[in-house]
C-alpha angles and dihedrals in degrees: 000000000000089000092059125081094254127141113258094247123076141170127230113204114196142127127259097257097049092042091052088057103040110002099093091051093050093043093049092049091052093046091050088056095053103267125140099221126209123183136206120190113200129195117271121254139036092298088074089066094085139119088243093059090043089053090055090052091050089052091053093047092050092046092051093046099242110176136196092284097048109110123227114213119205108207110182144032135321097297092053092045095047093048096042091048092049092050092047091049094052105034108098087347091295140345127190118272136189127207120219100176116196102180129069092240093053093044094053100035130359098046091054125068105030104261111147126174152141127223131253126205088250093058151326123293093357093141114055152091145221110267123156123221115234091225138011114201110190120178115181090204088076087066090069089079093046118116112244091245091058092048090052091047091055091051090066091068089046092054088050091063091055092051098047102036121004126035091183089059089049089053090049089054090050088055094058101035113133093012094071115111133164090256095061095099097171095052091044092050089053091048095049094044095048093043092051091046092053093046090047091052090053099042094046088062096045115015097168096046100245093140132334097031089066089077086075086069092069106143093003100103092060092033095054090048090053092050092048097047091052094047094245088282103101107043134043111227093256092048090055092046090052090056089042091056090051090052093046091049092050089049089050090054093046091052092048096245094118112052098189127060087199086083089062092045093051092046092050091047094049095047090047091051088060092050096257122142117243100182118087116227110261096217099067118119106240092202090056090050090051091050091054093045090054088064091054116131090231095063113111131178093346093309126110116225115220134180104230126194119240095171136323107302094018130078136164134218110231140170114237120190119239097244090057092052090046092053090048092053095042090056089054127253093238 
């Protein structure tokens, strides 16, 4: 960073747990290279992705005199990265920001591609923009301190890449399954590299999500609705996406887009092998789910846009009318 024309003051945005593990090292490195370092520790969890928390960060940045060349450094997982990126995109109409992702999910997905956002009571990521980081620094050794549940959550996004783009990658994931742990550096490096390559191939063709990039939302329409309806307190993002992919695959079969139920069976088996649930809770109110889905960003002209599975490695973007989705949910996803 010292070799770039940045101002000599910067802001690290993190949470208390991640900062206790890596903050001193990052802060010291920046100080040794001439930066005046400020820090902001945000609450853990999706509830931190709010305009209220963002407002507090703006206040701090104004108070400390950060200017248009002062970099914002996101040190943490997806919540930290999304919020820090949103703040960087909107403060002074945009300041540079750097992603230092420390979770598997953020290393393979949220730190790459430039989506930044905060949540709204009506739904997840409804207020946001596209704003690219100037650098992403991903070190798989940070995953050694990751709780097993967080590692499993990240694997849902990894599995997604196999479904939407690369059947061979899906087969590779089947070959490691239950054996994956946070200490398997070589496998994790392969997973992070291939996931980022796939996402990069997609985003480079459609940065602003007007077409192809939408396939990266496979499972997310149902998954975001599940997160919202449970108040972000029950499911990690990846856990919800895993269930969302199951729902989207079942919808694909019901609509005749996916000819083989073996796709569903393989998807369920792979997700289960990584410790992810594949059965939707039976006590969810389908009408409430529908209400949340109707606020989804991907709705256009009264039609819901879904990523439907044709076969492993190939998906299609299709409009599905609301009555069809309502009937599907009322019958019960499970």
